[in-house]
N, C-alpha and C positions, 0 to 999 in steps of 0.2 A: 470516496471523495466525489465521484461523479454523481452519486445518489444525493449527496448533500447539496451540490451545486444545482442539481435539477429539482431539488426539494421533493424527492420521491418518497412517498409513504411516510413512515414515522422515523426514518433514519436520523434526521436532525434532532428530533426529540430524544431518541435513544442515546445519542452521543452525550446528552446533558448528564447522564449518569456517570460519566467518566471524568476523572480529574484532569485539569490542564497540566502540562502543556501537550498539545497535539503536534505531531511531526509528520512529514511526508517526504518521500524520496523524490529526487529529481525526475526519475522515470514517470512518476505519477503526475508531476507538474507538466511534463512533456505531453502525456496523454490528454490532459485537460486542455492545454494550448492547442493541440491538434484538433480537438473537437470544436474549440472556439473558432479556429481558422476555417474549418469546414463549414461552420454555420454563419460565417461572415461577421462574427463578433470580434471586438477589439481586445487587446491585451489588458486594457484598463479594466474591462469587465472581470477578467481573471484575477487581476491584482486586488480588486475590491473583494471578490469572493474568497480568495485564498489567503488573505492577510492574517487569519487566525492560525495558520499553520507555519511552522518553522521548517526549513529545509534540512533534511538529514542526509549527510554525505555517505557515499558508497566508498568505504574505507578498505584497506587491505584486510582487516578483520572480517568485514562484511563479505568481501570476495571469497575469503577462506570458508566462511560459513555457507555461502551460496554453493561452493563446490562440494562441500559435505552434504548439503541438502540434496543436490543432484545425484550424488553417489548413493545416498541412503534410499532415495526413491527408486533409483535404477535397480538396486539390489532386490527391491520388492516388485519390480516389473512395472513401475509407475513412472509417468513423465508429466511434468507441468511445464507451461511456457517459460522461456528464459526470463522474461520480465518478472514472473511470479517467483522464480528461483532467487533472483536478486532481492526482491522484496523480503522473502522469508529469511534469506541469509542476513540481511541488514537488521531485521527485527531480532533475530537470535543473537547477533553480535552485540546489539545494544541492550540485551536482556529486557526487551520491551514487550508490549502486547499489541498484536495486530488486530485492529478493529476493521472488519470487512463484511461485505455481503456475499463474498465469493466462497462457496463451500469447499472448493478445491484445496484451500489452505489447511483444512482439517486433516488432510492426509500427511502433512509435513511433520516428521517426528520432532519432538522437543520444541515445538513452536507454541508459544502462548498466544492463542488465537480465539477471539470472540467473533462469532458469525452472527450478524444482526438479521 
């Protein structure tokens, strides 16, 4: 999402290959807002650039999947940041596809993940 907002590389063009709708977790919106605040930009800028995304809730099912992800990775001796665990758990709970530029997600078992 950050790459899209910053118009980095061909990420925005690559997203055109995917069907709508696009969703994002609240934690991702929070990361975007943090970056905007740090750069002195307003929330109006974020609202304008994020309007194409719908907010995906972190449900009990997502929490359960996040816990499973953490344990599956731990058994293999791997660790990813908490935020990434929540993201992976939510995507698995929703049977969705994670579109990302972060290769760390490829290590998550049973996660449908496309790394751009």
